[in-house]
C-alpha positions in Angstrom: 48.8 25.2 -31.9 51.0 27.1 -34.2 49.9 30.1 -36.3 50.1 27.9 -39.4 48.1 25.0 -38.1 44.9 24.4 -40.2 42.0 22.0 -39.5 38.9 21.4 -41.5 35.2 20.7 -40.9 32.0 20.7 -43.0 30.1 23.1 -40.8 31.3 25.6 -38.2 29.0 27.3 -35.8 30.2 30.5 -34.2 28.7 31.0 -30.7 27.6 28.3 -28.3 24.5 30.0 -26.9 21.0 28.6 -27.2 20.9 29.2 -31.0 24.5 28.1 -31.6 24.5 24.8 -29.7 21.0 24.0 -31.0 22.2 24.6 -34.5 25.4 22.5 -34.0 23.4 19.6 -32.5 20.6 19.7 -35.1 23.1 19.9 -38.0 25.2 17.0 -36.6 22.0 15.0 -36.2 21.6 15.3 -40.0 25.0 13.7 -40.6 27.4 16.7 -40.9 30.8 17.1 -39.3 30.4 20.1 -37.0 32.7 22.4 -35.0 31.2 24.7 -32.4 33.5 27.7 -31.6 33.1 30.0 -28.6 35.5 31.9 -26.4 33.6 31.2 -23.1 35.1 28.6 -20.8 31.7 26.9 -20.7 29.1 26.5 -23.4 25.6 28.0 -23.2 26.3 31.6 -24.1 24.9 34.6 -22.4 21.6 33.0 -21.8 22.9 30.1 -19.7 25.9 31.7 -18.1 25.0 35.4 -17.7 21.4 35.8 -18.5 18.2 33.8 -18.7 19.1 30.9 -16.4 20.8 32.7 -13.5 18.2 35.4 -13.6 15.4 32.9 -13.4 17.1 31.1 -10.5 17.3 34.3 -8.6 13.7 35.3 -9.6 12.5 31.9 -8.2 14.1 32.9 -4.9 12.5 36.3 -5.0 9.1 34.7 -5.6 9.6 32.4 -2.6 10.4 35.4 -0.4 7.4 37.1 -1.7 5.1 34.2 -1.1 6.4 33.8 2.5 5.5 37.4 3.2 2.1 37.2 1.5 1.3 34.1 3.6 0.9 36.3 6.7 -2.4 37.4 5.2 -3.6 33.8 5.2 -2.6 33.1 8.8 0.8 31.6 8.1 3.9 33.4 9.4 7.5 32.4 8.7 9.2 35.6 9.9 11.6 37.6 7.8 14.0 35.5 5.7 17.7 35.2 6.6 19.5 35.5 3.3 22.9 33.9 2.9 24.1 35.7 -0.2 27.3 33.6 -0.6 25.2 30.4 -0.6 22.7 31.9 -2.9 25.4 32.9 -5.3 26.9 29.4 -5.1 23.5 27.8 -5.7 23.0 30.0 -8.8 26.4 28.9 -10.1 25.6 25.2 -9.4 22.5 25.5 -11.6 24.6 27.0 -14.4 27.2 24.2 -13.9 24.7 21.4 -14.2 23.4 22.8 -17.5 26.9 23.4 -18.8 27.6 19.8 -18.2 24.5 18.7 -20.0 25.5 20.6 -23.1 29.0 19.2 -23.1 27.6 15.7 -22.8 25.2 16.2 -25.7 28.1 17.6 -27.8 30.2 14.5 -27.0 27.4 12.1 -27.9 26.9 13.9 -31.3 30.7 14.1 -31.9 30.5 17.9 -32.2 33.9 19.4 -31.8 33.9 22.1 -29.1 36.6 24.7 -29.8 37.3 27.3 -27.2 38.6 30.4 -29.1 37.7 33.8 -30.5 36.8 33.4 -34.1 36.9 35.9 -36.9 36.6 35.4 -40.7 39.8 35.6 -42.7 37.6 35.0 -45.8 34.3 33.3 -46.6 35.5 29.8 -45.8 38.3 30.4 -43.3 38.2 31.3 -39.6 41.2 32.7 -37.6 41.1 31.2 -34.1 42.7 33.3 -31.2 43.1 32.9 -27.5 42.4 36.7 -27.1 39.8 38.8 -29.0 41.4 40.4 -32.0 44.8 38.8 -31.4 47.0 36.8 -33.8 45.6 33.4 -34.7 47.6 31.5 -32.1 45.1 28.6 -32.3 45.5 28.4 -36.1 42.8 28.4 -38.8 39.6 26.5 -39.4 38.5 25.7 -43.0 34.8 25.0 -43.5 32.2 24.6 -46.3 29.4 26.4 -44.4 29.3 28.6 -41.4 26.4 29.6 -39.0 27.0 32.8 -37.1 25.3 32.7 -33.8 27.4 35.2 -31.9 24.6 36.7 -29.9 24.6 40.1 -28.3 25.9 42.2 -25.3 24.5 44.9 -23.1 24.2 48.2 -24.8 26.5 50.9 -23.4 25.7 54.5 -22.8 29.0 56.5 -23.0 28.1 58.7 -20.0 27.9 55.5 -17.9 31.1 53.9 -19.2 33.2 55.1 -16.4 34.8 51.8 -15.4 33.3 52.1 -11.9 32.5 48.8 -10.2 29.5 50.6 -8.7 27.9 50.9 -12.1 26.5 47.6 -13.2 25.2 46.1 -16.4 23.0 43.0 -16.4 26.1 40.7 -16.3 27.6 42.3 -13.2 24.2 42.5 -11.5 23.8 38.7 -11.9 27.2 38.1 -10.3 25.4 39.0 -7.0 28.6 40.4 -5.5 26.6 42.4 -3.0 23.0 43.3 -2.1 23.2 47.1 -2.1 21.0 49.1 0.3 20.0 51.4 -2.6 19.9 50.5 -6.3 19.0 52.7 -9.2 17.9 51.0 -12.4 18.2 53.0 -15.6 15.8 51.6 -18.1 12.3 50.2 -17.5 12.6 47.3 -19.9 12.3 43.6 -19.0 15.9 43.1 -17.9 15.9 46.0 -15.6 12.5 45.1 -14.1 13.5 41.5 -13.6 16.7 42.5 -11.8 14.8 45.0 -9.8 12.4 42.3 -8.7 15.3 40.2 -7.5 17.1 42.9 -5.6 14.0 44.3 -4.0 13.2 40.8 -2.6 16.7 40.5 -1.3 16.3 43.8 0.6 17.5 46.6 -1.7 15.5 49.9 -2.0 15.0 50.0 -5.8 14.4 53.1 -7.9 13.6 52.9 -11.6 13.9 55.6 -14.2 12.5 55.2 -17.7 12.7 57.8 -20.5 9.3 57.0 -22.0 5.9 57.4 -20.4 5.5 53.8 -19.4 7.4 50.7 -18.3 8.1 48.0 -20.8 7.7 50.3 -23.9 6.0 48.5 -26.7 4.2 46.0 -24.4 0.4 45.9 -24.1 -0.7 48.7 -21.7 -3.6 46.6 -20.3 -0.9 44.0 -19.2 1.7 46.5 -18.0 -0.9 48.4 -15.9 -1.3 45.4 -13.6 2.5 45.0 -13.2 2.9 48.8 -12.6 0.4 48.7 -9.7 2.4 45.9 -8.0 5.8 47.4 -8.7 4.8 50.7 -7.0 4.5 48.6 -3.8 7.6 46.5 -4.5 10.0 49.3 -5.6 10.7 52.5 -3.6 10.1 54.7 -6.6 9.4 54.5 -10.3 10.0 57.7 -12.4 8.8 57.9 -16.0 9.6 60.5 -18.6 13.0 60.7 -16.9 16.6 60.3 -18.0 20.0 60.4 -16.2 22.1 63.2 -17.4 25.2 62.7 -15.3 26.8 60.1 -13.0 29.9 60.4 -10.7 31.4 58.4 -7.9 30.7 60.0 -4.5 32.0 58.5 -1.4 30.8 54.9 -1.2 28.2 55.4 -3.9 27.2 57.0 -7.2 25.8 60.5 -7.4 23.2 60.7 -10.1 21.7 63.8 -11.8 18.2 63.4 -13.3 16.5 65.3 -16.1 12.8 65.2 -16.8 12.1 64.5 -20.5 10.1 67.2 -22.2 11.6 70.2 -20.3 9.9 69.9 -17.0 12.2 70.4 -14.0 12.6 67.8 -11.3 11.1 68.9 -8.0 10.9 67.7 -4.3 7.4 66.3 -4.8 8.4 64.1 -7.7 11.9 63.4 -9.0 14.8 64.8 -7.1 17.3 66.8 -9.1 20.2 64.6 -7.7 20.4 61.6 -5.6 23.0 59.1 -4.4 22.8 55.3 -4.8 25.1 52.5 -3.6 24.8 50.9 -7.0 23.5 51.8 -10.5 22.3 49.2 -13.0 22.2 50.4 -16.6 19.8 48.3 -18.6 19.0 49.9 -21.9 18.9 47.1 -24.3 21.4 44.9 -26.1 23.7 45.2 -29.1 24.4 42.4 -31.6 28.0 41.1 -31.6 28.6 41.6 -35.3 31.7 43.7 -34.8 35.1 42.0 -34.4 34.0 38.9 -36.4 35.8 39.9 -39.6 32.6 40.1 -41.6 34.1 42.8 -43.7 36.3 40.0 -45.1 33.2 38.2 -46.4 30.2 39.2 -48.5 27.9 39.4 -45.4 25.9 42.6 -45.2 25.7 44.3 -41.8 22.6 46.6 -41.6 21.2 49.1 -39.1 22.0 48.6 -35.4 24.6 46.0 -36.3 22.3 43.2 -37.3 23.2 40.9 -40.2 20.9 40.8 -43.2 19.4 37.4 -43.8 16.6 35.9 -46.0 13.8 33.6 -44.8 16.2 30.6 -44.8 18.7 32.6 -42.7 21.1 32.9 -45.5 23.3 36.0 -45.5 24.5 37.7 -48.7 27.5 35.3 -48.6 26.6 31.9 -50.1 28.8 30.1 -47.5 27.4 31.9 -44.4 24.1 31.8 -42.4 23.2 33.8 -39.3 20.7 33.1 -36.5 19.6 34.5 -33.1 20.2 38.0 -31.8 22.7 38.9 -34.5 20.0 38.1 -37.2 17.5 40.6 -35.9 14.5 41.1 -33.5 13.2 39.7 -31.4 16.4 39.0 -29.5 15.1 35.9 -27.6 16.7 32.6 -26.9 13.8 30.5 -28.1 13.7 32.4 -31.4 17.4 31.6 -31.9 16.7 27.9 -31.2 13.9 27.9 -33.6 16.0 29.4 -36.3 18.7 26.9 -35.6 16.4 24.0 -36.6 15.4 25.9 -39.8 19.0 26.2 -40.8 19.6 22.5 -40.1 16.7 21.6 -42.3 18.0 23.9 -45.1 21.4 22.2 -44.9 19.6 18.8 -45.2 17.9 19.9 -48.4 14.4 20.5 -47.0 12.2 23.4 -48.1 12.4 25.1 -44.7 12.0 28.8 -43.9 11.2 31.0 -41.0 7.4 31.3 -40.9 6.5 31.4 -37.2 3.3 33.3 -36.7 3.7 33.6 -32.9 7.1 33.9 -31.2 6.1 34.3 -27.5 7.7 36.9 -25.2 7.7 36.6 -21.4 8.8 39.1 -18.8 9.5 37.2 -15.6 8.6 39.9 -13.1 6.0 39.4 -10.4 3.4 39.2 -11.9 4.7 37.8 -15.1 3.7 39.2 -18.5 3.5 37.1 -21.6 2.2 37.6 -25.1 2.1 35.9 -28.5 0.9 36.9 -31.9 -0.7 40.3 -32.7 -1.0 42.8 -29.9 -3.6 45.5 -29.6 -1.0 48.2 -30.2 0.1 46.5 -33.4 -3.4 46.2 -34.6 -4.1 49.9 -34.0 -0.9 50.9 -35.7 -1.7 48.8 -38.8 -5.4 49.8 -38.9 -6.4 46.2 -38.4 -9.9 45.7 -37.1 -10.0 43.2 -34.2 -12.3 42.0 -31.5 -10.8 42.1 -28.0 -12.0 40.1 -25.1 -10.6 40.1 -21.5 -11.0 37.9 -18.5 -10.0 39.4 -15.2 -8.4 36.9 -12.8 -10.5 38.3 -10.0 -13.2 36.0 -11.4 -10.8 33.0 -11.4 -11.3 30.5 -8.6 -7.7 29.2 -8.8 -6.1 32.7 -8.9 -8.2 33.8 -5.9 -7.3 30.6 -3.9 -3.7 31.3 -4.7 -4.1 34.8 -3.2 -3.0 36.3 -6.6 -6.0 37.3 -8.6 -4.4 40.5 -9.9 -4.1 39.2 -13.4 -5.8 39.5 -16.8 -6.0 37.2 -19.8 -6.7 38.9 -23.1 -7.6 37.4 -26.5 -7.4 39.3 -29.8 -9.5 37.7 -32.6 -10.7 38.5 -36.1 -14.1 40.2 -35.9 -15.4 38.0 -38.8 -13.8 34.6 -38.6 -13.1 34.8 -34.9 -9.6 33.3 -35.6 -7.2 33.9 -32.7 -4.7 36.5 -33.7 -3.0 37.2 -30.4 -3.1 36.5 -26.7 -1.7 38.5 -23.8 -1.5 37.4 -20.2 -0.4 39.1 -17.0 -0.4 37.2 -13.7 1.5 34.6 -11.7 2.7 31.9 -14.1 1.8 33.7 -17.3 4.9 32.4 -18.9 3.7 28.8 -18.5 0.2 29.7 -19.9 1.2 31.4 -23.1 2.2 28.2 -24.9 -1.5 27.2 -25.4 -1.9 30.5 -27.2 1.1 29.9 -29.4 -0.3 26.5 -30.5 -3.7 28.1 -31.2 -2.3 30.9 -33.3 0.0 28.6 -35.3 -2.8 26.1 -35.9 -5.2 28.8 -37.1 -7.6 28.1 -34.2 -10.7 30.2 -33.6 -11.8 31.6 -30.3 -14.5 29.0 -30.3 -11.9 26.2 -30.7 -10.2 27.5 -27.5 -13.5 27.9 -25.7 -14.7 24.4 -26.5 -11.5 22.7 -25.3 -12.2 21.3 -21.9 -9.8 22.9 -19.4 -9.2 21.4 -15.9 -10.8 23.1 -13.0 -9.6 24.9 -10.9 -6.6 26.0 -12.9 -5.2 29.3 -14.3 -5.5 27.8 -17.7 -9.3 28.3 -17.5 -8.6 32.0 -17.8 -7.6 31.4 -21.5 -10.8 29.4 -22.1 -13.0 32.1 -20.4 -11.3 34.9 -22.4 -12.0 33.0 -25.5 -15.6 32.6 -24.4 -15.7 36.4 -23.8 -15.2 36.9 -27.5 -18.8 35.7 -27.9 -20.0 37.2 -24.6 -20.5 33.8 -23.1 -17.9 33.7 -20.3 -19.4 31.9 -17.3 -17.8 34.0 -14.7 -18.4 37.4 -16.2 -21.5 39.5 -16.5 -23.2 39.0 -19.8 -23.0 41.8 -22.3 -25.8 44.3 -22.4 -28.5 43.5 -25.0 
C-alpha cells in the first residue's frame, strides 16, 4: 500500500487484546463497521500471546507436578516426572494457536477488518499505519469517526537491569520457556513474579525471590498472603523481604547480583548474602501503559500520571472522537476489566445510558495456593475508617479441602456491621479463582451475608466455605466453635 493510500471505517479499535477484540466484536454486533488494528502477527494481545493464557497453561502443568508429589503422602507414588521442555513449549504454543484461531474466526463472522500494523494518530480522526513502530506510514492512512484505544501495557523496565543480556528476563521472555535454569532470581514479589516462580520451581529451578516491601503481594490482604507465604517458603529456595537489587552484571554463565537491605541494615551470612550468582534473573516489577508512541499528542487526549489516559465513566477521553479502555485507561490492569469496559463503550456507541459502575472487579493470583478477592478488602476498610464485620472460615474445617489433601486455605467475608450486606470476600486456597465469582455476584446484587448463608451449597464442595464464612458473620457456622457468650 502506498503512503498516500487512504481507507475509511466508522470505528477503529487500536489493540487486539482482550479489551480490544471484545470492543471490536461488541461494536460490530451493534451494526457498526469496525477495523481492529494491531501490530502482532496474531490477535489476542499480551494476555493471550505472552501473558495470561501461556502462564496458566504452564501453571496447570506445575500443579500436576505438585499433585503427583503430594500423592506420595496418600500412598500413591508416580516417581519424579520426566519433563520434555521442548514438548511443553510446543503444547503451550498450541494452546495459544487454538485461541488465536478462534478470535480470527469470530472477527470473520462479524466482518471486523483485522489490520496488522503499528498505528499512531495523525489527528483526532486519522491513523497512520506502519509496518514498523514509528516508521513512515507505508500502509497508508485510516480515516474514522470514532476510535477506541486499547493498546494495553508492557513490562516495566528498571534502567539498571536494562543491559540487553539474554540472561535477564522479563515476563515475556520467561514465558518463552527457552530453558529451565538451575537457579532463578525473581526481582519483585508481585503476582507475575510469584506465578512464574511457581512454574519454574515445579520444573526444577531453585527459585529465590527478593521484594522491596515487608511482604509478598503488596496491597493484598495479609490474612490471605500469610497462607501463601507459608507454602512458598517450602516451594522456593529463599524469599527475602525488605530487599532490593542494587547491581547486576554478567559473570561467566550467569548473572552476578548485588543485594541491599532496605532501611540501612546490611546483608549478612545468616540472612541475605551481599552478592550471589544466578543462571537467570526475572525482573517483574509491574507494567507500564502503552500510551507513548501512539501520537496522542496530535489529539486532545490527556495523558496523566504513570502514562494512563484520562477517561470519564463512559470511557470517553478529552477528545470527543476517542475512547480508551483496559490497561491504558487505569487500574486495575486486568484482562476482565478491559473486556467489561469494552461492552460499556459498545453500549455508549449504541446510544444506551451505560457507564462503568462495577462494584467488584475480582483479582486472582494463580499461585499455589491461589488467592482471589473481590470488593472491599480489610486493608481498604481500615484506611478509609470504615467499620466492618469480618468473618473467616478456615479450610481445615472443610470436608472437601481435607479430602483433597489441601486444607491450607481460608475464606473471609467482609460485611456491614449493621445491614450485614456483603462488601467484600477474600479466598486463599486451591481453586480460589473459581470460587470468587459467587462473591462478585453477591456484592453486585447487594446480597447480605444471610443471603449467602441461606443459599444451599452442594456438599462436599469448596463452595461451602463461602457459605460457612457467611454464617460466621452471625456466629452460626456449623463447623466452627460457637462464639463465647
